[in-house]
C-alpha positions in Angstrom: 24.7 16.5 -42.2 22.6 13.4 -43.1 25.4 11.1 -42.0 25.7 12.9 -38.6 22.0 12.7 -38.1 22.0 9.0 -39.0 24.9 8.4 -36.6 23.2 10.3 -33.8 20.0 8.3 -34.3 21.9 5.0 -34.4 23.8 5.9 -31.1 20.5 7.0 -29.6 18.8 3.6 -30.5 21.8 1.7 -29.3 21.9 3.5 -26.0 18.3 3.0 -25.3 18.6 -0.7 -26.2 21.7 -1.1 -24.0 20.0 0.4 -21.0 16.7 -1.4 -21.5 18.4 -4.8 -21.7 20.5 -4.3 -18.6 19.9 -7.0 -15.9 17.2 -5.9 -13.5 19.5 -6.6 -10.5 21.7 -3.7 -11.5 18.9 -1.2 -11.2 16.4 -2.6 -8.7 18.1 -2.6 -5.2 17.6 -5.8 -3.2 17.7 -3.9 0.1 16.3 -0.5 0.9 16.2 0.0 4.7 13.8 -2.6 6.1 12.5 -3.3 2.6 13.8 -6.4 0.8 13.1 -7.6 -2.7 13.5 -11.3 -3.4 13.8 -13.0 -6.7 14.5 -10.0 -8.9 14.8 -11.4 -12.4 14.7 -10.3 -16.0 15.9 -7.1 -17.5 15.2 -3.4 -17.0 12.9 -3.7 -20.0 10.8 -6.5 -18.6 11.3 -8.1 -15.2 9.8 -9.7 -12.1 10.0 -9.6 -8.3 9.1 -12.9 -6.7 8.4 -11.6 -3.2 8.7 -8.4 -1.1 9.6 -8.4 2.6 9.4 -5.7 5.2 11.3 -6.2 8.5 11.6 -9.9 7.5 7.9 -10.4 7.0 6.4 -11.1 3.6 4.0 -8.5 2.2 0.9 -9.9 0.5 2.4 -9.3 -3.0 3.9 -12.1 -5.1 5.3 -12.4 -8.6 5.2 -8.7 -9.5 5.8 -8.2 -13.2 6.8 -4.9 -14.9 7.2 -3.6 -18.4 9.3 -0.4 -19.0 8.3 2.5 -21.2 11.7 3.0 -23.0 11.4 6.7 -23.9 11.5 7.7 -20.3 15.0 6.3 -19.9 16.3 9.2 -22.0 15.6 11.5 -19.1 17.2 9.3 -16.5 13.8 8.0 -15.4 12.6 4.5 -15.2 8.8 4.4 -15.9 7.1 1.1 -15.9 3.6 -0.5 -15.7 3.4 -3.4 -13.3 0.9 -6.0 -12.2 0.6 -9.1 -10.0 0.9 -12.2 -12.1 -1.8 -14.2 -10.2 -4.2 -11.2 -10.0 -3.8 -8.9 -13.1 -6.3 -6.5 -11.7 -3.7 -5.5 -9.1 -1.7 -3.0 -11.1 -0.2 0.4 -11.3 2.6 2.5 -12.6 6.0 3.2 -11.0 8.4 6.1 -11.8 12.0 5.8 -10.5 14.6 8.5 -10.7 17.7 6.5 -11.5 20.1 9.0 -9.9 18.3 9.8 -6.6 16.5 6.4 -6.4 13.3 8.3 -5.4 10.2 6.7 -6.8 6.5 7.4 -7.2 3.5 5.2 -7.7 0.6 6.3 -9.8 -2.8 4.9 -10.7 -2.4 2.0 -8.2 -5.3 -0.4 -7.8 -4.8 -3.3 -5.4 -7.1 -5.8 -3.7 -6.2 -7.7 -0.6 -8.1 -10.0 1.7 -8.6 -8.4 5.2 -6.8 -11.3 7.0 -3.6 -10.6 5.1 -2.9 -7.6 7.4 -3.3 -9.5 10.6 0.4 -10.5 10.9 1.3 -6.8 10.9 -0.7 -5.7 14.0 -0.6 -6.9 17.5 -4.3 -6.7 18.2 -6.9 -9.1 19.5 -9.3 -8.4 16.7 -9.0 -10.2 13.3 -9.9 -8.4 10.1 -12.2 -10.0 7.6 -13.5 -8.9 4.2 -11.5 -7.4 1.4 -9.5 -4.2 1.1 -9.5 -2.3 -2.2 -6.7 0.3 -2.4 -6.8 3.1 -5.1 -4.0 5.6 -5.1 -3.7 8.5 -7.4 -0.2 9.3 -6.2 2.3 7.9 -3.8 5.7 9.6 -3.8 8.5 8.2 -1.5 11.9 9.5 -0.6 15.0 7.5 -1.6 15.5 5.7 1.8 12.1 5.8 3.5 8.6 4.5 3.4 6.7 7.5 4.7 5.4 9.3 1.6 6.2 12.9 0.8 3.0 12.9 -1.1 0.0 10.6 -0.9 -3.5 10.8 -2.2 -6.0 8.0 -2.4 -8.6 5.9 -0.7 -9.0 2.5 0.9 -12.4 0.7 0.7 -13.0 -2.1 3.2 -15.6 -4.2 1.5 -17.8 -6.7 3.4 -15.9 -5.7 6.5 -16.1 -7.8 9.7 -14.3 -8.1 13.0 -13.3 -11.5 14.3 -13.2 -11.4 18.2 -12.5 -15.0 19.3 -15.4 -17.1 18.0 -17.5 -14.1 17.3 -17.8 -12.5 13.8 -19.3 -9.1 13.6 -20.2 -7.6 10.1 -19.6 -3.8 10.2 -20.5 -2.6 6.8 -18.1 -1.1 4.2 -15.9 1.6 5.8 -14.2 4.1 3.5 -10.8 5.5 4.3 -9.6 8.7 2.6 -5.7 8.6 2.7 -3.2 11.4 2.6 0.5 11.8 3.4 2.4 14.6 5.1 6.0 13.5 4.8 6.1 12.2 8.4 3.1 9.9 8.6 0.1 8.6 6.7 -3.2 10.0 7.8 -6.7 8.8 7.1 -10.3 9.6 7.8 -12.7 6.6 8.2 -16.4 6.9 7.5 -18.9 4.1 7.9 -22.6 4.9 7.4 -23.8 1.3 7.6 -24.7 -0.9 10.6 -23.3 -2.4 12.7 -20.7 0.3 13.6 -21.5 3.7 12.1 -19.3 6.6 13.0 -16.4 8.8 12.0 -12.9 7.9 13.0 -9.3 8.7 11.9 -5.8 7.2 12.0 -2.2 8.2 11.6 0.5 5.6 10.8 4.3 5.8 10.9 6.7 3.0 10.1 6.4 1.7 13.7 2.8 2.1 14.7 -0.7 3.3 13.9 -2.7 5.6 16.2 -6.4 5.3 15.8 -9.0 7.8 17.0 -12.3 6.0 17.2 -15.8 7.5 17.5 -18.3 4.7 17.1 -22.1 4.6 17.6 -23.3 1.0 17.5 -26.9 0.4 16.6 -29.2 -0.5 19.5 -29.6 -4.0 18.2 -25.9 -4.7 18.2 -25.0 -7.9 20.2 -23.9 -7.4 23.8 -20.6 -9.2 23.0 -19.7 -6.3 20.6 -20.3 -3.7 23.3 -18.2 -5.8 25.7 -15.5 -6.0 23.0 -15.4 -2.2 22.5 -15.0 -1.7 26.3 -12.2 -4.3 26.4 -10.4 -2.3 23.6 -10.2 0.6 26.1 -12.9 2.7 24.6 -15.1 5.0 26.7 -18.9 4.7 26.6 -21.2 7.7 26.7 -24.7 6.6 26.1 -24.6 4.6 22.8 -21.3 6.1 21.7 -17.8 4.7 22.2 -14.7 6.9 21.7 -11.1 6.7 22.5 -7.6 6.2 21.1 -5.7 3.0 20.3 -2.1 2.6 19.3 -1.3 -0.5 17.3 2.4 -1.4 16.9 3.5 -2.4 13.5 5.9 -5.4 13.7 
């Protein structure tokens, strides 16, 4: 009995070690729809992704390192902590079902400069400041980027809009995020000048539809009022409202 137990334990340890030391390229797909992972290196146990592309465009994520929790492999699940090498505060946890290839992000904290999103939207307004993304859960299907489950928030700190040579500080909007399985929804609140109001958005993989309800302060510059009108918003007194659709390239 003791010999069988010893043999079982030895096989168990050997199996875990074999899986954990497999090359990362055998587990992490280089292509998944429009998503492409470049520079996958290392092992299942500890590896790195140099760059992530979507539709041929680089996401603002580089040198993503991960470390696997080996006990999860016994259940056919890859569970790993990851962080960005140049910015260790950008971190989270990923859980991948090795059979279905479905994966989930948990406890994700990520900071991005506002301008890093400009290449993704065809809009005449540049984004300044810093985005801070905190997700409790993001669960994706095997071959898609629209989450089956999403819960989190996005803070836009020191937010400002760049309209030509003009730069307009707009406070620190807070976006509460959720997912329905078909789109990502969000509610935007901003209680600070220059642009207080309550707005919402809904994004698919091809576009974002934004429902704006903005009440600029009376001392807002006239150029800002003009810019809101050029964006197609309707003015009623000091309030501007309307819808915008921003294609995602």
